[in-house]
C-alpha positions, 0 to 999 in steps of 0.5 A: 500500500502506497503512502501517497495522497491521491489528490495532491500526490504528496508522499513521505519526506526524507531527511537527517536527524542530527545529534549534538555531535552532528551524527546523522540518522536517516528519518522519514516524515509520513503524510497524515493520510485518511480514508474518505469516500468521495464521489462514490469511491474510497480514496486516501487523502491527506488532511491538508486536502481534507481541510481545503475540501471543507473550505471550497469543495470545487477547488480540489478534486481527485485525479484532476491535478497530474502534477503536485500542487506545491512546486518548488520555485527555482531561481532564474539565472541570467 
């Protein structure tokens, strides 16, 4: 079972935990996924998308965004 939101396709983040001596230990931060019934089908949706659905139900719809909602912005070089 994948740990990915079916609406915004957000997944787990990876990083390092650093101790006082700066020793690195790998860690994962998982998305807070909930199972909800939407349009007659059961989907896994993150709590951020649930919150947005409660604000404006027409704003976010499953499988309507082929890419992620939050894209990284990069500096444009001259």
